[in-house]
mmCIF file of the N, C-alpha and C atoms, coordinates in Angstrom:
data_MODEL
# 
_entry.id   MODEL 
# 
loop_
_atom_site.group_PDB 
_atom_site.id 
_atom_site.type_symbol 
_atom_site.label_atom_id 
_atom_site.label_alt_id 
_atom_site.label_comp_id 
_atom_site.label_asym_id 
_atom_site.label_entity_id 
_atom_site.label_seq_id 
_atom_site.pdbx_PDB_ins_code 
_atom_site.Cartn_x 
_atom_site.Cartn_y 
_atom_site.Cartn_z 
_atom_site.occupancy 
_atom_site.B_iso_or_equiv 
_atom_site.pdbx_formal_charge 
_atom_site.auth_seq_id 
_atom_site.auth_comp_id 
_atom_site.auth_asym_id 
_atom_site.auth_atom_id 
_atom_site.pdbx_PDB_model_num 
ATOM 1   N N  . VAL A 1 1  ? 100.270 118.195 87.764  1.00 0.00 ? 1  VAL A N  1 
ATOM 2   C CA . VAL A 1 1  ? 101.362 117.484 87.409  1.00 0.00 ? 1  VAL A CA 1 
ATOM 3   C C  . VAL A 1 1  ? 101.327 117.453 86.070  1.00 0.00 ? 1  VAL A C  1 
ATOM 4   N N  . PRO A 1 2  ? 102.623 117.976 85.654  1.00 0.00 ? 2  PRO A N  1 
ATOM 5   C CA . PRO A 1 2  ? 102.986 117.836 84.332  1.00 0.00 ? 2  PRO A CA 1 
ATOM 6   C C  . PRO A 1 2  ? 102.838 116.447 83.736  1.00 0.00 ? 2  PRO A C  1 
ATOM 7   N N  . THR A 1 3  ? 102.464 116.147 82.458  1.00 0.00 ? 3  THR A N  1 
ATOM 8   C CA . THR A 1 3  ? 102.326 115.124 81.734  1.00 0.00 ? 3  THR A CA 1 
ATOM 9   C C  . THR A 1 3  ? 103.265 114.046 81.940  1.00 0.00 ? 3  THR A C  1 
ATOM 10  N N  . TYR A 1 4  ? 104.483 114.682 81.711  1.00 0.00 ? 4  TYR A N  1 
ATOM 11  C CA . TYR A 1 4  ? 106.051 113.877 81.676  1.00 0.00 ? 4  TYR A CA 1 
ATOM 12  C C  . TYR A 1 4  ? 106.342 113.202 82.932  1.00 0.00 ? 4  TYR A C  1 
ATOM 13  N N  . ILE A 1 5  ? 106.182 114.143 84.061  1.00 0.00 ? 5  ILE A N  1 
ATOM 14  C CA . ILE A 1 5  ? 106.090 113.794 85.438  1.00 0.00 ? 5  ILE A CA 1 
ATOM 15  C C  . ILE A 1 5  ? 105.346 112.774 85.765  1.00 0.00 ? 5  ILE A C  1 
ATOM 16  N N  . GLN A 1 6  ? 103.858 112.857 85.572  1.00 0.00 ? 6  GLN A N  1 
ATOM 17  C CA . GLN A 1 6  ? 102.858 111.692 85.597  1.00 0.00 ? 6  GLN A CA 1 
ATOM 18  C C  . GLN A 1 6  ? 103.230 110.751 84.974  1.00 0.00 ? 6  GLN A C  1 
ATOM 19  N N  . SER A 1 7  ? 103.928 110.475 83.584  1.00 0.00 ? 7  SER A N  1 
ATOM 20  C CA . SER A 1 7  ? 104.150 109.378 82.874  1.00 0.00 ? 7  SER A CA 1 
ATOM 21  C C  . SER A 1 7  ? 105.267 108.704 83.653  1.00 0.00 ? 7  SER A C  1 
ATOM 22  N N  . ARG A 1 8  ? 106.280 109.642 84.059  1.00 0.00 ? 8  ARG A N  1 
ATOM 23  C CA . ARG A 1 8  ? 107.538 108.770 84.712  1.00 0.00 ? 8  ARG A CA 1 
ATOM 24  C C  . ARG A 1 8  ? 107.132 108.269 86.089  1.00 0.00 ? 8  ARG A C  1 
ATOM 25  N N  . LEU A 1 9  ? 105.930 108.772 86.685  1.00 0.00 ? 9  LEU A N  1 
ATOM 26  C CA . LEU A 1 9  ? 105.760 108.307 88.162  1.00 0.00 ? 9  LEU A CA 1 
ATOM 27  C C  . LEU A 1 9  ? 104.890 106.991 87.896  1.00 0.00 ? 9  LEU A C  1 
ATOM 28  N N  . HIS A 1 10 ? 104.117 106.978 86.632  1.00 0.00 ? 10 HIS A N  1 
ATOM 29  C CA . HIS A 1 10 ? 103.261 105.494 85.873  1.00 0.00 ? 10 HIS A CA 1 
ATOM 30  C C  . HIS A 1 10 ? 104.272 104.533 85.997  1.00 0.00 ? 10 HIS A C  1 
ATOM 31  N N  . ASP A 1 11 ? 105.369 104.980 85.341  1.00 0.00 ? 11 ASP A N  1 
ATOM 32  C CA . ASP A 1 11 ? 106.542 103.982 85.187  1.00 0.00 ? 11 ASP A CA 1 
ATOM 33  C C  . ASP A 1 11 ? 107.052 103.608 86.248  1.00 0.00 ? 11 ASP A C  1 
ATOM 34  N N  . ALA A 1 12 ? 107.241 104.221 87.135  1.00 0.00 ? 12 ALA A N  1 
ATOM 35  C CA . ALA A 1 12 ? 108.232 104.011 88.340  1.00 0.00 ? 12 ALA A CA 1 
ATOM 36  C C  . ALA A 1 12 ? 106.864 103.154 89.456  1.00 0.00 ? 12 ALA A C  1 
ATOM 37  N N  . ILE A 1 13 ? 105.719 103.518 89.305  1.00 0.00 ? 13 ILE A N  1 
ATOM 38  C CA . ILE A 1 13 ? 104.938 102.625 90.035  1.00 0.00 ? 13 ILE A CA 1 
ATOM 39  C C  . ILE A 1 13 ? 104.861 101.247 89.466  1.00 0.00 ? 13 ILE A C  1 
ATOM 40  N N  . THR A 1 14 ? 104.785 101.014 88.205  1.00 0.00 ? 14 THR A N  1 
ATOM 41  C CA . THR A 1 14 ? 104.790 99.913  87.428  1.00 0.00 ? 14 THR A CA 1 
ATOM 42  C C  . THR A 1 14 ? 106.153 99.188  87.866  1.00 0.00 ? 14 THR A C  1 
ATOM 43  N N  . VAL A 1 15 ? 107.112 99.601  87.797  1.00 0.00 ? 15 VAL A N  1 
ATOM 44  C CA . VAL A 1 15 ? 108.359 98.862  88.090  1.00 0.00 ? 15 VAL A CA 1 
ATOM 45  C C  . VAL A 1 15 ? 108.409 98.262  89.736  1.00 0.00 ? 15 VAL A C  1 
ATOM 46  N N  . PHE A 1 16 ? 107.851 99.170  90.690  1.00 0.00 ? 16 PHE A N  1 
ATOM 47  C CA . PHE A 1 16 ? 107.663 98.981  92.250  1.00 0.00 ? 16 PHE A CA 1 
ATOM 48  C C  . PHE A 1 16 ? 107.028 97.782  91.867  1.00 0.00 ? 16 PHE A C  1 
ATOM 49  N N  . GLY A 1 17 ? 105.834 97.781  91.451  1.00 0.00 ? 17 GLY A N  1 
ATOM 50  C CA . GLY A 1 17 ? 104.854 96.724  91.613  1.00 0.00 ? 17 GLY A CA 1 
ATOM 51  C C  . GLY A 1 17 ? 105.369 95.350  91.176  1.00 0.00 ? 17 GLY A C  1 
ATOM 52  N N  . ARG A 1 18 ? 106.205 95.348  90.111  1.00 0.00 ? 18 ARG A N  1 
ATOM 53  C CA . ARG A 1 18 ? 106.943 94.079  89.629  1.00 0.00 ? 18 ARG A CA 1 
ATOM 54  C C  . ARG A 1 18 ? 108.193 93.728  90.664  1.00 0.00 ? 18 ARG A C  1 
ATOM 55  N N  . PHE A 1 19 ? 108.608 94.982  91.212  1.00 0.00 ? 19 PHE A N  1 
ATOM 56  C CA . PHE A 1 19 ? 109.518 94.585  92.622  1.00 0.00 ? 19 PHE A CA 1 
ATOM 57  C C  . PHE A 1 19 ? 108.971 94.156  93.584  1.00 0.00 ? 19 PHE A C  1 
ATOM 58  N N  . LEU A 1 20 ? 107.972 94.412  93.964  1.00 0.00 ? 20 LEU A N  1 
ATOM 59  C CA . LEU A 1 20 ? 106.880 93.746  95.146  1.00 0.00 ? 20 LEU A CA 1 
ATOM 60  C C  . LEU A 1 20 ? 106.872 92.103  94.715  1.00 0.00 ? 20 LEU A C  1 
ATOM 61  N N  . ARG A 1 21 ? 106.581 91.952  93.046  1.00 0.00 ? 21 ARG A N  1 
ATOM 62  C CA . ARG A 1 21 ? 106.107 90.548  92.949  1.00 0.00 ? 21 ARG A CA 1 
ATOM 63  C C  . ARG A 1 21 ? 107.368 89.749  92.923  1.00 0.00 ? 21 ARG A C  1 
ATOM 64  N N  . GLN A 1 22 ? 108.465 90.018  92.465  1.00 0.00 ? 22 GLN A N  1 
ATOM 65  C CA . GLN A 1 22 ? 109.838 89.338  92.561  1.00 0.00 ? 22 GLN A CA 1 
ATOM 66  C C  . GLN A 1 22 ? 110.106 88.879  93.980  1.00 0.00 ? 22 GLN A C  1 
ATOM 67  N N  . ALA A 1 23 ? 109.445 89.876  94.849  1.00 0.00 ? 23 ALA A N  1 
ATOM 68  C CA . ALA A 1 23 ? 109.777 89.773  96.365  1.00 0.00 ? 23 ALA A CA 1 
ATOM 69  C C  . ALA A 1 23 ? 108.836 88.445  96.992  1.00 0.00 ? 23 ALA A C  1 
ATOM 70  N N  . GLY A 1 24 ? 107.879 88.654  96.337  1.00 0.00 ? 24 GLY A N  1 
ATOM 71  C CA . GLY A 1 24 ? 106.894 87.332  96.728  1.00 0.00 ? 24 GLY A CA 1 
ATOM 72  C C  . GLY A 1 24 ? 105.399 88.046  96.983  1.00 0.00 ? 24 GLY A C  1 
ATOM 73  N N  . CYS A 1 25 ? 105.110 89.007  96.702  1.00 0.00 ? 25 CYS A N  1 
ATOM 74  C CA . CYS A 1 25 ? 103.745 89.791  96.874  1.00 0.00 ? 25 CYS A CA 1 
ATOM 75  C C  . CYS A 1 25 ? 103.226 89.059  95.791  1.00 0.00 ? 25 CYS A C  1 
ATOM 76  N N  . GLN A 1 26 ? 101.984 89.097  96.200  1.00 0.00 ? 26 GLN A N  1 
ATOM 77  C CA . GLN A 1 26 ? 100.748 88.682  94.774  1.00 0.00 ? 26 GLN A CA 1 
ATOM 78  C C  . GLN A 1 26 ? 99.989  89.780  94.177  1.00 0.00 ? 26 GLN A C  1 
ATOM 79  N N  . ILE A 1 27 ? 101.048 90.581  93.198  1.00 0.00 ? 27 ILE A N  1 
ATOM 80  C CA . ILE A 1 27 ? 100.581 91.435  92.437  1.00 0.00 ? 27 ILE A CA 1 
ATOM 81  C C  . ILE A 1 27 ? 100.387 91.273  91.082  1.00 0.00 ? 27 ILE A C  1 
ATOM 82  N N  . GLY A 1 28 ? 99.460  91.729  90.481  1.00 0.00 ? 28 GLY A N  1 
ATOM 83  C CA . GLY A 1 28 ? 99.170  91.407  88.682  1.00 0.00 ? 28 GLY A CA 1 
ATOM 84  C C  . GLY A 1 28 ? 99.005  93.012  88.322  1.00 0.00 ? 28 GLY A C  1 
ATOM 85  N N  . THR A 1 29 ? 98.288  93.151  87.164  1.00 0.00 ? 29 THR A N  1 
ATOM 86  C CA . THR A 1 29 ? 98.306  94.238  86.387  1.00 0.00 ? 29 THR A CA 1 
ATOM 87  C C  . THR A 1 29 ? 97.206  95.172  86.907  1.00 0.00 ? 29 THR A C  1 
ATOM 88  N N  . GLY A 1 30 ? 96.074  94.530  87.402  1.00 0.00 ? 30 GLY A N  1 
ATOM 89  C CA . GLY A 1 30 ? 95.214  95.064  88.426  1.00 0.00 ? 30 GLY A CA 1 
ATOM 90  C C  . GLY A 1 30 ? 95.561  95.789  89.232  1.00 0.00 ? 30 GLY A C  1 
ATOM 91  N N  . GLU A 1 31 ? 96.636  95.359  90.179  1.00 0.00 ? 31 GLU A N  1 
ATOM 92  C CA . GLU A 1 31 ? 96.834  96.228  91.357  1.00 0.00 ? 31 GLU A CA 1 
ATOM 93  C C  . GLU A 1 31 ? 97.766  97.488  90.991  1.00 0.00 ? 31 GLU A C  1 
ATOM 94  N N  . ILE A 1 32 ? 98.486  97.235  90.072  1.00 0.00 ? 32 ILE A N  1 
ATOM 95  C CA . ILE A 1 32 ? 99.266  97.986  89.517  1.00 0.00 ? 32 ILE A CA 1 
ATOM 96  C C  . ILE A 1 32 ? 98.368  99.374  88.990  1.00 0.00 ? 32 ILE A C  1 
ATOM 97  N N  . MET A 1 33 ? 97.584  99.006  88.030  1.00 0.00 ? 33 MET A N  1 
ATOM 98  C CA . MET A 1 33 ? 96.415  100.129 87.382  1.00 0.00 ? 33 MET A CA 1 
ATOM 99  C C  . MET A 1 33 ? 95.700  100.511 88.687  1.00 0.00 ? 33 MET A C  1 
ATOM 100 N N  . SER A 1 34 ? 95.516  99.843  89.766  1.00 0.00 ? 34 SER A N  1 
ATOM 101 C CA . SER A 1 34 ? 94.935  100.738 90.876  1.00 0.00 ? 34 SER A CA 1 
ATOM 102 C C  . SER A 1 34 ? 95.943  101.736 91.593  1.00 0.00 ? 34 SER A C  1 
ATOM 103 N N  . ALA A 1 35 ? 96.905  101.376 91.603  1.00 0.00 ? 35 ALA A N  1 
ATOM 104 C CA . ALA A 1 35 ? 97.954  101.776 92.041  1.00 0.00 ? 35 ALA A CA 1 
ATOM 105 C C  . ALA A 1 35 ? 98.544  103.487 91.465  1.00 0.00 ? 35 ALA A C  1 
ATOM 106 N N  . ILE A 1 36 ? 98.338  103.561 90.160  1.00 0.00 ? 36 ILE A N  1 
ATOM 107 C CA . ILE A 1 36 ? 98.263  104.374 89.336  1.00 0.00 ? 36 ILE A CA 1 
ATOM 108 C C  . ILE A 1 36 ? 97.315  105.523 89.536  1.00 0.00 ? 36 ILE A C  1 
ATOM 109 N N  . GLU A 1 37 ? 95.767  104.922 89.303  1.00 0.00 ? 37 GLU A N  1 
ATOM 110 C CA . GLU A 1 37 ? 94.896  105.549 89.776  1.00 0.00 ? 37 GLU A CA 1 
ATOM 111 C C  . GLU A 1 37 ? 94.811  106.406 91.021  1.00 0.00 ? 37 GLU A C  1 
ATOM 112 N N  . ALA A 1 38 ? 95.305  105.478 92.009  1.00 0.00 ? 38 ALA A N  1 
ATOM 113 C CA . ALA A 1 38 ? 95.226  105.940 93.159  1.00 0.00 ? 38 ALA A CA 1 
ATOM 114 C C  . ALA A 1 38 ? 96.184  107.143 93.368  1.00 0.00 ? 38 ALA A C  1 
ATOM 115 N N  . SER A 1 39 ? 97.408  107.106 92.645  1.00 0.00 ? 39 SER A N  1 
ATOM 116 C CA . SER A 1 39 ? 98.220  108.285 92.835  1.00 0.00 ? 39 SER A CA 1 
ATOM 117 C C  . SER A 1 39 ? 98.068  109.586 91.963  1.00 0.00 ? 39 SER A C  1 
ATOM 118 N N  . SER A 1 40 ? 97.236  109.378 91.252  1.00 0.00 ? 40 SER A N  1 
ATOM 119 C CA . SER A 1 40 ? 96.244  110.699 90.765  1.00 0.00 ? 40 SER A CA 1 
ATOM 120 C C  . SER A 1 40 ? 95.182  111.513 91.713  1.00 0.00 ? 40 SER A C  1 
ATOM 121 N N  . LYS A 1 41 ? 94.934  110.734 92.658  1.00 0.00 ? 41 LYS A N  1 
ATOM 122 C CA . LYS A 1 41 ? 93.981  110.993 93.575  1.00 0.00 ? 41 LYS A CA 1 
ATOM 123 C C  . LYS A 1 41 ? 94.676  111.527 94.764  1.00 0.00 ? 41 LYS A C  1 
ATOM 124 N N  . ILE A 1 42 ? 95.595  111.631 95.232  1.00 0.00 ? 42 ILE A N  1 
ATOM 125 C CA . ILE A 1 42 ? 96.276  112.241 96.335  1.00 0.00 ? 42 ILE A CA 1 
ATOM 126 C C  . ILE A 1 42 ? 97.330  113.209 96.356  1.00 0.00 ? 42 ILE A C  1 
ATOM 127 N N  . ASN A 1 43 ? 97.752  113.917 97.186  1.00 0.00 ? 43 ASN A N  1 
ATOM 128 C CA . ASN A 1 43 ? 98.682  114.908 97.223  1.00 0.00 ? 43 ASN A CA 1 
ATOM 129 C C  . ASN A 1 43 ? 100.014 114.179 97.532  1.00 0.00 ? 43 ASN A C  1 
ATOM 130 N N  . LEU A 1 44 ? 100.939 114.248 96.134  1.00 0.00 ? 44 LEU A N  1 
ATOM 131 C CA . LEU A 1 44 ? 102.068 113.504 95.881  1.00 0.00 ? 44 LEU A CA 1 
ATOM 132 C C  . LEU A 1 44 ? 103.040 114.083 96.756  1.00 0.00 ? 44 LEU A C  1 
ATOM 133 N N  . SER A 1 45 ? 102.850 115.190 97.468  1.00 0.00 ? 45 SER A N  1 
ATOM 134 C CA . SER A 1 45 ? 104.060 115.958 98.071  1.00 0.00 ? 45 SER A CA 1 
ATOM 135 C C  . SER A 1 45 ? 104.082 115.511 99.527  1.00 0.00 ? 45 SER A C  1 
ATOM 136 N N  . ASN A 1 46 ? 103.184 114.618 99.603  1.00 0.00 ? 46 ASN A N  1 
ATOM 137 C CA . ASN A 1 46 ? 102.907 113.906 100.950 1.00 0.00 ? 46 ASN A CA 1 
ATOM 138 C C  . ASN A 1 46 ? 103.431 112.073 100.951 1.00 0.00 ? 46 ASN A C  1 
ATOM 139 N N  . ARG A 1 47 ? 104.579 111.976 101.431 1.00 0.00 ? 47 ARG A N  1 
ATOM 140 C CA . ARG A 1 47 ? 105.264 110.801 101.486 1.00 0.00 ? 47 ARG A CA 1 
ATOM 141 C C  . ARG A 1 47 ? 104.184 109.349 102.041 1.00 0.00 ? 47 ARG A C  1 
ATOM 142 N N  . GLU A 1 48 ? 103.717 110.165 103.176 1.00 0.00 ? 48 GLU A N  1 
ATOM 143 C CA . GLU A 1 48 ? 103.031 108.813 103.911 1.00 0.00 ? 48 GLU A CA 1 
ATOM 144 C C  . GLU A 1 48 ? 101.732 108.563 103.319 1.00 0.00 ? 48 GLU A C  1 
ATOM 145 N N  . ASP A 1 49 ? 100.905 109.910 102.576 1.00 0.00 ? 49 ASP A N  1 
ATOM 146 C CA . ASP A 1 49 ? 99.560  109.475 101.811 1.00 0.00 ? 49 ASP A CA 1 
ATOM 147 C C  . ASP A 1 49 ? 100.063 108.805 100.536 1.00 0.00 ? 49 ASP A C  1 
ATOM 148 N N  . PHE A 1 50 ? 101.163 108.712 99.798  1.00 0.00 ? 50 PHE A N  1 
ATOM 149 C CA . PHE A 1 50 ? 101.469 107.843 98.752  1.00 0.00 ? 50 PHE A CA 1 
ATOM 150 C C  . PHE A 1 50 ? 101.970 106.731 99.361  1.00 0.00 ? 50 PHE A C  1 
ATOM 151 N N  . ARG A 1 51 ? 102.421 106.253 100.476 1.00 0.00 ? 51 ARG A N  1 
ATOM 152 C CA . ARG A 1 51 ? 103.057 105.066 100.895 1.00 0.00 ? 51 ARG A CA 1 
ATOM 153 C C  . ARG A 1 51 ? 101.753 104.408 101.044 1.00 0.00 ? 51 ARG A C  1 
ATOM 154 N N  . HIS A 1 52 ? 100.737 104.922 101.898 1.00 0.00 ? 52 HIS A N  1 
ATOM 155 C CA . HIS A 1 52 ? 99.282  104.447 102.216 1.00 0.00 ? 52 HIS A CA 1 
ATOM 156 C C  . HIS A 1 52 ? 98.452  104.083 100.999 1.00 0.00 ? 52 HIS A C  1 
ATOM 157 N N  . ALA A 1 53 ? 98.535  104.824 100.070 1.00 0.00 ? 53 ALA A N  1 
ATOM 158 C CA . ALA A 1 53 ? 97.483  104.421 98.629  1.00 0.00 ? 53 ALA A CA 1 
ATOM 159 C C  . ALA A 1 53 ? 98.320  103.575 98.110  1.00 0.00 ? 53 ALA A C  1 
ATOM 160 N N  . LEU A 1 54 ? 99.815  103.241 98.093  1.00 0.00 ? 54 LEU A N  1 
ATOM 161 C CA . LEU A 1 54 ? 100.424 102.107 97.468  1.00 0.00 ? 54 LEU A CA 1 
ATOM 162 C C  . LEU A 1 54 ? 100.139 100.801 98.047  1.00 0.00 ? 54 LEU A C  1 
ATOM 163 N N  . LYS A 1 55 ? 100.156 100.862 99.620  1.00 0.00 ? 55 LYS A N  1 
ATOM 164 C CA . LYS A 1 55 ? 99.951  99.878  100.427 1.00 0.00 ? 55 LYS A CA 1 
ATOM 165 C C  . LYS A 1 55 ? 98.423  99.202  100.118 1.00 0.00 ? 55 LYS A C  1 
ATOM 166 N N  . THR A 1 56 ? 97.603  100.167 100.196 1.00 0.00 ? 56 THR A N  1 
ATOM 167 C CA . THR A 1 56 ? 96.358  99.930  100.008 1.00 0.00 ? 56 THR A CA 1 
ATOM 168 C C  . THR A 1 56 ? 95.967  99.002  98.673  1.00 0.00 ? 56 THR A C  1 
ATOM 169 N N  . CYS A 1 57 ? 96.663  99.426  97.312  1.00 0.00 ? 57 CYS A N  1 
ATOM 170 C CA . CYS A 1 57 ? 96.604  98.872  96.230  1.00 0.00 ? 57 CYS A CA 1 
ATOM 171 C C  . CYS A 1 57 ? 97.067  97.622  96.301  1.00 0.00 ? 57 CYS A C  1 
ATOM 172 N N  . PHE A 1 58 ? 98.481  97.747  96.772  1.00 0.00 ? 58 PHE A N  1 
ATOM 173 C CA . PHE A 1 58 ? 99.239  96.326  96.505  1.00 0.00 ? 58 PHE A CA 1 
ATOM 174 C C  . PHE A 1 58 ? 99.262  95.275  97.590  1.00 0.00 ? 58 PHE A C  1 
ATOM 175 N N  . ILE A 1 59 ? 98.896  95.576  98.689  1.00 0.00 ? 59 ILE A N  1 
ATOM 176 C CA . ILE A 1 59 ? 99.124  94.488  99.921  1.00 0.00 ? 59 ILE A CA 1 
ATOM 177 C C  . ILE A 1 59 ? 97.600  94.127  100.316 1.00 0.00 ? 59 ILE A C  1 
ATOM 178 N N  . THR A 1 60 ? 97.337  92.820  100.179 1.00 0.00 ? 60 THR A N  1 
ATOM 179 C CA . THR A 1 60 ? 96.005  91.845  100.468 1.00 0.00 ? 60 THR A CA 1 
ATOM 180 C C  . THR A 1 60 ? 96.323  90.928  101.789 1.00 0.00 ? 60 THR A C  1 
ATOM 181 N N  . ASN A 1 61 ? 97.632  90.741  101.981 1.00 0.00 ? 61 ASN A N  1 
ATOM 182 C CA . ASN A 1 61 ? 97.933  90.021  103.224 1.00 0.00 ? 61 ASN A CA 1 
ATOM 183 C C  . ASN A 1 61 ? 98.820  90.824  104.147 1.00 0.00 ? 61 ASN A C  1 
ATOM 184 N N  . HIS A 1 62 ? 98.033  90.849  105.432 1.00 0.00 ? 62 HIS A N  1 
ATOM 185 C CA . HIS A 1 62 ? 98.756  91.729  106.344 1.00 0.00 ? 62 HIS A CA 1 
ATOM 186 C C  . HIS A 1 62 ? 100.227 91.519  106.579 1.00 0.00 ? 62 HIS A C  1 
ATOM 187 N N  . LYS A 1 63 ? 100.317 89.801  106.607 1.00 0.00 ? 63 LYS A N  1 
ATOM 188 C CA . LYS A 1 63 ? 101.714 89.436  106.560 1.00 0.00 ? 63 LYS A CA 1 
ATOM 189 C C  . LYS A 1 63 ? 102.884 90.252  105.836 1.00 0.00 ? 63 LYS A C  1 
ATOM 190 N N  . MET A 1 64 ? 102.291 90.623  104.523 1.00 0.00 ? 64 MET A N  1 
ATOM 191 C CA . MET A 1 64 ? 103.237 91.341  103.667 1.00 0.00 ? 64 MET A CA 1 
ATOM 192 C C  . MET A 1 64 ? 103.349 92.640  104.384 1.00 0.00 ? 64 MET A C  1 
ATOM 193 N N  . ILE A 1 65 ? 102.976 93.286  104.792 1.00 0.00 ? 65 ILE A N  1 
ATOM 194 C CA . ILE A 1 65 ? 103.109 94.694  105.451 1.00 0.00 ? 65 ILE A CA 1 
ATOM 195 C C  . ILE A 1 65 ? 104.591 94.821  105.666 1.00 0.00 ? 65 ILE A C  1 
ATOM 196 N N  . PRO A 1 66 ? 105.263 94.090  106.456 1.00 0.00 ? 66 PRO A N  1 
ATOM 197 C CA . PRO A 1 66 ? 106.659 94.816  106.900 1.00 0.00 ? 66 PRO A CA 1 
ATOM 198 C C  . PRO A 1 66 ? 107.520 94.498  105.844 1.00 0.00 ? 66 PRO A C  1 
ATOM 199 N N  . LEU A 1 67 ? 107.276 93.766  104.593 1.00 0.00 ? 67 LEU A N  1 
ATOM 200 C CA . LEU A 1 67 ? 108.119 93.663  103.660 1.00 0.00 ? 67 LEU A CA 1 
ATOM 201 C C  . LEU A 1 67 ? 107.771 94.779  102.603 1.00 0.00 ? 67 LEU A C  1 
ATOM 202 N N  . PHE A 1 68 ? 106.504 95.129  102.571 1.00 0.00 ? 68 PHE A N  1 
ATOM 203 C CA . PHE A 1 68 ? 106.206 96.385  101.895 1.00 0.00 ? 68 PHE A CA 1 
ATOM 204 C C  . PHE A 1 68 ? 107.034 97.417  102.548 1.00 0.00 ? 68 PHE A C  1 
ATOM 205 N N  . ASP A 1 69 ? 107.188 97.402  103.413 1.00 0.00 ? 69 ASP A N  1 
ATOM 206 C CA . ASP A 1 69 ? 107.401 99.024  104.106 1.00 0.00 ? 69 ASP A CA 1 
ATOM 207 C C  . ASP A 1 69 ? 108.586 99.169  103.815 1.00 0.00 ? 69 ASP A C  1 
ATOM 208 N N  . GLN A 1 70 ? 109.280 97.900  104.078 1.00 0.00 ? 70 GLN A N  1 
ATOM 209 C CA . GLN A 1 70 ? 110.897 97.963  103.691 1.00 0.00 ? 70 GLN A CA 1 
ATOM 210 C C  . GLN A 1 70 ? 111.440 98.022  102.074 1.00 0.00 ? 70 GLN A C  1 
ATOM 211 N N  . LEU A 1 71 ? 110.827 97.309  101.445 1.00 0.00 ? 71 LEU A N  1 
ATOM 212 C CA . LEU A 1 71 ? 110.744 97.648  99.952  1.00 0.00 ? 71 LEU A CA 1 
ATOM 213 C C  . LEU A 1 71 ? 110.278 99.185  99.482  1.00 0.00 ? 71 LEU A C  1 
ATOM 214 N N  . PHE A 1 72 ? 109.415 99.523  100.073 1.00 0.00 ? 72 PHE A N  1 
ATOM 215 C CA . PHE A 1 72 ? 109.028 100.839 99.776  1.00 0.00 ? 72 PHE A CA 1 
ATOM 216 C C  . PHE A 1 72 ? 109.978 102.065 100.096 1.00 0.00 ? 72 PHE A C  1 
ATOM 217 N N  . ASN A 1 73 ? 110.605 101.766 101.228 1.00 0.00 ? 73 ASN A N  1 
ATOM 218 C CA . ASN A 1 73 ? 111.500 102.383 101.934 1.00 0.00 ? 73 ASN A CA 1 
ATOM 219 C C  . ASN A 1 73 ? 112.910 102.555 100.663 1.00 0.00 ? 73 ASN A C  1 
ATOM 220 N N  . LEU A 1 74 ? 113.310 101.206 100.250 1.00 0.00 ? 74 LEU A N  1 
ATOM 221 C CA . LEU A 1 74 ? 114.494 101.012 99.897  1.00 0.00 ? 74 LEU A CA 1 
ATOM 222 C C  . LEU A 1 74 ? 114.319 101.765 98.228  1.00 0.00 ? 74 LEU A C  1 
ATOM 223 N N  . TYR A 1 75 ? 113.021 101.752 97.393  1.00 0.00 ? 75 TYR A N  1 
ATOM 224 C CA . TYR A 1 75 ? 112.493 101.772 96.066  1.00 0.00 ? 75 TYR A CA 1 
ATOM 225 C C  . TYR A 1 75 ? 112.345 103.253 96.121  1.00 0.00 ? 75 TYR A C  1 
ATOM 226 N N  . TRP A 1 76 ? 111.679 103.802 96.816  1.00 0.00 ? 76 TRP A N  1 
ATOM 227 C CA . TRP A 1 76 ? 111.190 105.273 97.035  1.00 0.00 ? 76 TRP A CA 1 
ATOM 228 C C  . TRP A 1 76 ? 112.546 106.182 97.769  1.00 0.00 ? 76 TRP A C  1 
ATOM 229 N N  . ARG A 1 77 ? 113.284 105.732 98.073  1.00 0.00 ? 77 ARG A N  1 
ATOM 230 C CA . ARG A 1 77 ? 114.393 106.488 98.895  1.00 0.00 ? 77 ARG A CA 1 
ATOM 231 C C  . ARG A 1 77 ? 114.646 107.532 98.391  1.00 0.00 ? 77 ARG A C  1 
ATOM 232 N N  . ASN A 1 78 ? 115.139 108.974 99.149  1.00 0.00 ? 78 ASN A N  1 
ATOM 233 C CA . ASN A 1 78 ? 115.351 109.929 98.775  1.00 0.00 ? 78 ASN A CA 1 
ATOM 234 C C  . ASN A 1 78 ? 117.116 110.281 98.911  1.00 0.00 ? 78 ASN A C  1 
ATOM 235 N N  . PRO A 1 79 ? 117.569 110.002 97.535  1.00 0.00 ? 79 PRO A N  1 
ATOM 236 C CA . PRO A 1 79 ? 119.033 110.042 96.984  1.00 0.00 ? 79 PRO A CA 1 
ATOM 237 C C  . PRO A 1 79 ? 119.549 111.219 97.863  1.00 0.00 ? 79 PRO A C  1 
ATOM 238 N N  . ASP A 1 80 ? 118.918 112.300 98.278  1.00 0.00 ? 80 ASP A N  1 
ATOM 239 C CA . ASP A 1 80 ? 119.640 113.477 98.884  1.00 0.00 ? 80 ASP A CA 1 
ATOM 240 C C  . ASP A 1 80 ? 119.914 113.032 100.525 1.00 0.00 ? 80 ASP A C  1 
ATOM 241 N N  . LYS A 1 81 ? 119.260 112.160 101.031 1.00 0.00 ? 81 LYS A N  1 
ATOM 242 C CA . LYS A 1 81 ? 119.487 111.825 102.602 1.00 0.00 ? 81 LYS A CA 1 
ATOM 243 C C  . LYS A 1 81 ? 120.494 110.576 102.458 1.00 0.00 ? 81 LYS A C  1 
# 
């Protein structure tokens, strides 16, 4: 992945973590850094792998999974659809 794309992805993951925090999830810098690291270990072209990687890093309370899924779909939506 080109460096400029990776940098934009890291910024987007950081903003998404803040978005989750504002919605009530317990997200700190450690979780955001873990999510950025996880994104470098997966095939980014697979949306479900990306979703599960972020969910694993950001969600510690299973009751927050529906909120995560809703916000993931909102934040990471495909503008062409």
